[in-house]
N, C-alpha and C positions, 0 to 999 in steps of 0.2 A: 510665090509671086514676088518678083524682085523689086520692081519699081512701078509707079503709077502709069508711066507711059507705055509699059509693056503689058499692062493688064488686059485680060480677056473680058468680054462682056459679062461672062458668068461671075468673074471676080468682082466687077463693079457691083453687080446685084448682091453678091454675098456681103460685100463691105457696106453697101447701103442698108441692107437688112440689119446690120449691126447697129446702125444709128436709129433705125425705125422700130426695131423689135424691143420687147421687154426682156432682154437677156438677164438671166439670174447669175449673180456673182459666184465664182468658184471659191473654194475654201481660201486659196491664196489671195483672192481679191477682197474678201469680206471686210477686213479692217478698214481699208481705204473706202470701199463702197459705202459702209455704214456712216463714216464721217461725212462723205460728200452728200449722201442721201438726206441727212438731217438738214444740211444747208439748202438742198434743192426743195425740200418740203416747205421751208420757210420762204423760199423765193416766190412761191405762188401767192402767199399772203402779202409780200412786199409789192408785187405787181398789182394786186387788187387794190391795195391802199394808194398806190401811185395813180392808178387809173381813175380813182374817185377823188383825187386831190383837186379841190376847186379853188383853194387859196382864200385870202382875206382882203381881196382887192377893194371891195366896197367899203369895208370898215376903215381900211388904211386911207383911202381917198378922203373920207369924211373927216378923219382925224387930222390929216394934213391941211385940209381946207379950213378947219376951225381949231387952230392951235390953242386957243384959250379955253375951249370947252373941255373940261376935265373928264366929263362923263364919256365923251366920244373918244378921248385918249385911252381911257380905261377899257372901253368896249373894243377898240382896235387891239390893244395889248392882250386882252383875254381871248381874242379870236386868233391871234398870231402864235401865242405860246404853245398850244397843243399841236399846231402845225409844225413848229420848229422841233418839238419833241419827236414828231414823225420823221422829219428830215434827218434828225440825229440817228434814228433807228436805221434809216436807209444807208447812211454813211457807215455806221458800225457793221451793217450787213456786208458792205463792200469788202471790209477787212476779212470777214469770215469766208467770203467767196474767194478772195485772194489765196487764203490758206488751202481751200479745197482744190483750187486749180493747181497749186504747187504739188499737192499730194498726187494728183492725177498725172502731172507731167513726169514726176519721179517714176511712177508705175509704168507709164507708156513709153518711156525712152531708155529704161535701164538695160544694160547689156545682159545676155548676149544676143537678144533678138533684134531684128531690123524693125523699123517703125511699122511697116505694113503687117508684119507677123504679130506685133503687139496688138494692132487694131483687130486682128482676127482672133487672137488668143484671149485677150481681155475685153471681150465684147461688152460686158456690163459697164466697165470703166470707160470704154470708148463712147458708149451711149451717154454716160453722165457728162463727159467732156463736151459732147454736142449739146446737151441740155443746158449746160452752164453758158455756152455761147448764145444759145437761143434766148435764154433769160436776159443776158447782158444787152443784146441788141434790142430786145423788146423794151427793157427798162430805158435805155438811152433814147429810143424813138419817142417814148412817152415824155421823157424829160425835155427833149429838144422842142417839143410842141407845147410846153407848158411854162410860159413866162412867169406865172404866179410864184413858182418855187423861188426864183432869185429875188423877185420883188418882196415876198414875205420875209425872206432871210435878211435882205438889206434893211428893211424897216426895223426888224428885230435888233440888228446890230446898232443902227442909228439911235434907237430908243435907249439901249443900254449905255451907249457912249454919253448921250445927253444926260442921263440920270447919274452917271458916274461924276460928271462935271458938277452936278447939283448935289452930290453926295447922297443919292437915294439908292438903296439896295432893293433890287427886284427879286421876287421869289424864283423866277425861272433861271436866274443867273447860276444858281447852284447846279441846275441840270445841265446847262451848256456853258461851261466856263470859257474864259477868253482863249485858252490854248485850243480847246475843242472847236470853238467858233472859227478860229483861224484855219484849222484843218478842213472844216466843213466848207468854208469860203472857197478854198483852193479846189476842193472836190466839185462843188456846184458851178464853179466858173468854167469848167471844161464843157465843151459842146457835148461830148459823150463820156461822162465821168466813169461809168462802170468799165467801158472798153479801155479807157486810159489806165484804170487800176490793173486790169488783166494784162495789158501790154507791158506795163512797168514790171509786173510780177514775173512775166515770161522772160523779159530781158534780164532781170535779176537772177532768175533760176539758171539761165545760160551762163552768166558771168560768174556765178558762185560754183558751178559744176565744171571746173576747168578740164577735168579728165574726160568728160563726156563730149564726144565730137559734136559740134554745133549742128551738123547735118542730121543727127539723130532726132533733134527737136524740129528742125525745119522740114525734114522729110515727112515726119508725122503730120505736120500742118499742111504741107503741099498735097499729100495723099488725100487728106480729108477734103481739101478744096477741089481736087480733081474729081473725086467721087460725086460731090454735090453738083459740079458743073455738068458732068456727063449725065447724071440723072435728070437735070433740068433741060438739057438741050436735045436729048434723044426721045422722040415722040413715044416710042415703044415703052420706055421706062417711065416717062412722064405720066403716061396714062394710068400708071399704078397709084399715083397720088389720088387718094379718094376724097380729099377735101382741101380747102384753101389753107387750113392751118398747117398741113403737112408740107405744102408748097412753101409757105412762109418759113417754116422750120428749116427746110433745106437751104433757102436763100440766106437766112440769118447765119446759119452755121458756116456757109461758104464765105460770107463777108467777114465774119469773126476770125476765121483762121487766116484769111488773107492779111488782115490788119496785124495779127500777132506775128505772122511770118515777116511782114514788112518791117516790124520793129526789131526782130531778132536777127534776121539775115543781114550780113554786112552790106550787101548791095541792094537788098530789099526785093519786093515782089514785082516791081515794074520794069526791071532791067531785062535785057534780051536773054541773059543767062539764068533768069529766074525759072524755077521748076513749076511755076503756076502760069497757066495760059490766061493772062490778064485780059487780053482782048476778048477771048471767049467768055470769061466770067462776066465782064461788063455787058457784053452783048446779051447774055441770057437774062440779066437783070433788066436791061432796057426793053426786052421783048415782053415783059410783064406789064400789067396795068400800073401807071405811074403812082397811083395812090398807095400801092403796097411796096413800092421800091424807092421812092424819093428819099426816105430816111436812110435807107441802106446805101444809096449812091452818095448821099451827104457824108455818111460815115467814111466812105472811101476817099472823098474829097478832103475831109478836114481832120481825120484821125490817123491817116497813114503818115509815114516819115519821109518816104522817098519819091512821092508823086512828082514833085517839082525838081527832082535831080536832072542833070544834063543827060543821064543815061536813059531817061524815060522817053519813049518815042512820041513824036508829035501826034501820031495817030491815037495813041492811048489817052494823051492829054485832051485831045479834041473830043473823044468819046465821053469824057467826064466834064466837059464844059457845061 
């Protein structure tokens, strides 16, 4: 199978089954698979922790409204510290995720095979790549709808600054020192921090591998985007999705690879010459219930690089209004 556009329906199904099935790694894939699998196992815990993250809004409000009440200050501080430790864990996990993605990109783009051949040959790794994107979009959707994260962290930093001025040393400072706090601030200031991490990692991978044609990476991404779009827009294939979670998995993977493609490709995903049918991709997202796709459409609006370029058609921009 030479390119996504020439693929037969059978090829689409075989490629989709790569992402949907639990393919076992071959001997050659085992080392990378084990490394990535450890990260993916932890990803489930990270998502569960983020899902149950309620924040310390009440305690912070009471402390701010009663600045001279030391008991309330202490109560807010004690509520915020374990939450900041959690946020630090999420941030550190993003660095491990970045390394996992890098290992997968190396495996799925290395010569002599074409990207589509890689996806068919290294099915277990292709599945892991899709799972990383699924996790990333899930994490960012939860983060985008949880203002407590930034409120808690801002309060934590303000309290530390105030105590530094008053020469007070707080226990939690040793856990999140100033340099770490700065890096975490930059991470959480992003609308979609995990996607931003992966986009930067993919761009870095391409720029560091000068001998590897950029198309090897972008074709791998555009093939995955095409597979997901065809599965979503073809009723016959779509009927194979047995539950909402599989549907969401497909949509998240599609949006994830579009964003990576847009960061890596010189002219991006929205230009006429792009190998991704952006109109078709946006349309299939808009055909789903808005409660399941608004976060994904926002990711396309705010995390892509080339949406506002002159080369992007008015039609595509209008679709994302």
